[in-house]
C-alpha positions in Angstrom: 10.8 10.9 -11.5 7.4 10.2 -12.8 4.7 13.1 -13.4 1.1 13.1 -11.7 -0.3 12.9 -15.5 2.0 9.7 -16.1 0.9 8.0 -13.1 -2.9 8.5 -14.5 -2.4 7.5 -17.9 -1.0 4.4 -16.7 -3.9 3.7 -14.3 -6.6 4.8 -16.7 -4.7 2.4 -19.3 -5.3 -0.9 -16.5 -8.5 0.5 -15.9 -11.2 -1.3 -17.6 -14.3 0.0 -15.3 -13.3 3.5 -15.3 -12.9 2.7 -19.3 -16.3 1.2 -19.5 -18.0 4.5 -17.9 -16.3 6.4 -20.3 -14.1 8.7 -18.1 -12.2 11.6 -19.5 -9.6 12.8 -17.3 -9.6 16.9 -17.4 -6.9 17.8 -15.1 -4.4 16.3 -12.7 -1.7 17.7 -10.2 -0.6 16.6 -7.1 -3.3 15.3 -4.8 -5.6 16.9 -7.6 -7.8 15.3 -10.3 -10.8 16.5 -12.4 -12.6 14.0 -14.5 -15.7 13.8 -16.6 -18.0 11.2 -18.4 -21.3 11.0 -19.8 -24.3 9.1 -18.3 -25.8 6.4 -20.6 -29.2 4.6 -20.7 -27.7 1.3 -19.4 -26.6 3.1 -16.0 -30.6 3.4 -15.4 -32.0 1.9 -12.1 -35.3 0.5 -11.7 -36.7 4.4 -10.7 -35.7 5.4 -13.7 -32.4 7.4 -12.4 -29.0 7.2 -12.8 -28.3 4.2 -10.0 -26.5 6.0 -7.3 -23.2 3.3 -7.8 -22.1 5.3 -10.9 -21.7 8.8 -9.7 -20.1 6.6 -6.6 -17.6 5.0 -8.9 -16.9 8.2 -11.0 -16.1 10.0 -7.6 -13.9 6.5 -6.5 -12.2 7.3 -10.2 -11.5 11.0 -9.6 -10.3 9.7 -5.5 -7.8 6.8 -6.8 -6.7 9.3 -9.4 -5.8 12.1 -6.8 -4.4 9.7 -3.7 -2.2 8.0 -6.5 -0.6 10.4 -8.7 2.5 11.4 -6.9 3.2 7.6 -7.5 2.6 6.2 -4.1 0.1 3.3 -4.3 -2.9 4.2 -2.5 -5.7 2.1 -1.3 -9.7 3.2 0.0 -9.5 3.1 3.5 -12.9 4.7 4.1 -15.4 6.4 1.8 -18.8 8.0 2.2 -20.9 9.7 -0.2 -24.2 12.1 -0.4 -26.7 12.4 -2.7 -27.9 15.6 -3.5 -29.7 15.4 -6.5 -30.8 12.9 -9.1 -28.7 12.1 -12.1 -30.6 11.1 -15.6 -29.3 10.0 -18.9 -27.1 12.2 -20.8 -26.2 14.2 -18.0 -22.5 15.1 -18.1 -21.0 14.6 -15.0 -17.5 16.4 -13.9 -15.9 15.1 -10.3 -13.2 17.6 -8.7 -11.0 15.8 -5.9 -9.1 18.1 -3.6 -6.9 16.6 -1.1 -7.4 17.8 2.4 -5.1 16.0 3.8 -1.5 14.2 2.7 0.1 11.9 5.4 3.0 9.7 5.4 0.0 7.0 5.7 -3.2 8.1 4.9 -4.5 10.9 2.9 -8.6 12.8 3.2 -10.0 13.7 -0.1 -13.2 15.6 -0.8 -14.8 15.1 -4.0 -17.4 16.8 -5.9 -20.0 15.8 -8.7 -21.6 18.5 -10.6 -23.7 18.0 -13.6 -23.4 20.2 -17.0 -25.7 22.7 -15.1 -22.8 22.9 -12.7 -25.4 21.8 -9.8 -24.3 19.6 -7.2 -25.4 16.0 -7.8 -23.1 14.5 -5.0 -20.4 14.7 -2.4 -17.8 12.1 -1.7 -15.3 11.9 0.9 -12.4 9.5 0.8 -9.7 8.1 3.2 -6.8 6.8 1.6 -4.2 4.3 3.2 -0.7 4.8 1.7 1.8 2.0 0.8 5.6 1.9 0.4 5.3 0.9 -3.1 5.5 2.8 -6.1 2.5 2.6 -8.7 4.8 3.4 -12.0 8.2 1.5 -12.0 11.0 4.4 -12.1 
């Protein structure tokens, strides 16, 4: 049997975008993940704050790690994000994905993103579709 940690390690090895973001995995268990990254200057938008796609992408990676870590290939079916505070260069963001529903064909996840001051900067909700395929060969 493949552990949640092994699945996420495999995913990170093949996820060039998460690597580019500088994501580090803090914690993984079935239906759960907690990851972090530090915001870099090239992530700034034209308004001088971090592009919303950065926070979205961090949450999306946490979502992917949480919904796939039972070694059942799952893909995003629907996502939504609410931005609550601006993010700046140098901020250290933490995304924590918690499973709200683990169904046979779908899963529902809530991902909170906080900064180094423990201020909520975004809330993400994701629904995944579960395939019948293993992500990591056993």
